N, C-alpha and C positions, 0 to 999 in steps of 0.2 A: 849036382846042383848044375844045370846052364850056364857060362859065362855071359855080361852081359851085353850084347855087344851098339856100341851108339856111333852113330856118325859128326865127327863133331868139326866145323867149316866155319865160316866167315860169307856173306851175301853178296851179289854185287859187285863194286868197287872200294866196297871198305877195303882198304888195304893193313888193319890196322889187326895183327891175327897172335900178339902178346897172350890178351887171354885166352885165346883159344887154344896156346899152346901148351900158356902153363894150366887150366882147364882139364884139355887131353894126358897130360903126364899125369894131374892126381888122380882121372881116374882111371888111368893104366896104372898107377898106384894102389890106388885101392882092388882091383885083380880085373875093373872089365876090359874088356878085346873094343877098344881105339881106331875110328877108320877118320882118320885124322886127311881132311880135303883142305887142303889149305883155303888160301884166297881168291874171292874172285868165282866164287859157285852161282849161279843163274836154280831159280827151280828146277825146272827139267832137270837138269843137272843132278842137282842132289834128289833128287827122286826115282829117280836109273840104279841113281850109285846107291839107296837106302832099297831098293827095291831087290835090285841086283844082289846085293850080302845082305840083304833077311835081317837087318835093325833090328833094335827090341825099341830104340827113340834118337833120335834127331835133336842132335843138341848146335846151334849158332849162338855165334855171336854175334855183335854187334856196339858199334863205338864211330856210326852212324847212323846218321839217318834212313838209312835209307831201308831197312829192316821190315820201318812202315810202307815203303813201295811195295816190296822185296812176298813180305810175309801172308800175304791174302793172296797173291800169286801159286806160290806155293800149296796152302792149303783148298783154295778152288781145284789144283794137281793133284793132289791128294784125292778129295773127295768125286774127285769122274773118275781116277783109274780104283778107287776102294779098296786103298788105303788106312791104313786104320793105327798109324807106329806116330806116341804120341811124340811131339815140339817143345824142346824147354829151349829160351834166350836168356842170354846176359848179358851185362854190359854193363860200363860206367855210365851211359847215357842214357839210361835207358829211368826215365820219370813218373814220381808214381803213376802221373794220368795217366802215359801211355802202359805202363805195368797193366793196370784196367780197362783200358786198351785191347790188350792184347790178349787177356784172360777175356773178353767177351767175344772175341776170334775166335777161341778154343784152343791157343795155347795153352799147353798143363801146366806147364807149370815159369812164370820167368826172377830169373836171378840180377836185381840191382845192384847198384854199388854199395860193400861194405860186405854182400854177403858174406859165411860166413863158408871155409869150407868140406864142415862139418856138413852140414846141411847142403851144400850139392851132393856129396856122392848120400845123401840121407833121402833125396826127391829123388834121384836117378834111381834109386833102388825099389823101390816104393812107386813111382813110374811107370816102370818096366816088369 
């Protein structure tokens, strides 16, 4: 069975990477190959890395408002390049309203505050 490859990072100027580091470690411990790209990623950079590295899932950690600004750009770039990689988003700042909005945009899964570790792992495996 092929190991799941997942990109994990943050968008824009979001400096809060503790959640991304924790999730990257969690997924690695669950047997996934994690490409941790840290902070300050732009949609074009994320897409380039994901295409070059043949990832199965894009995982973005969000702890500021910027995900609402950058995600439409990322999804549009993916569409333009005919890249069909599911995107998941997680973070403590994601409200139920934003979660619905992200689902409408086409985000494969949203992990808000209080999500269980098992739920993250199970969802990534299902989506990949």
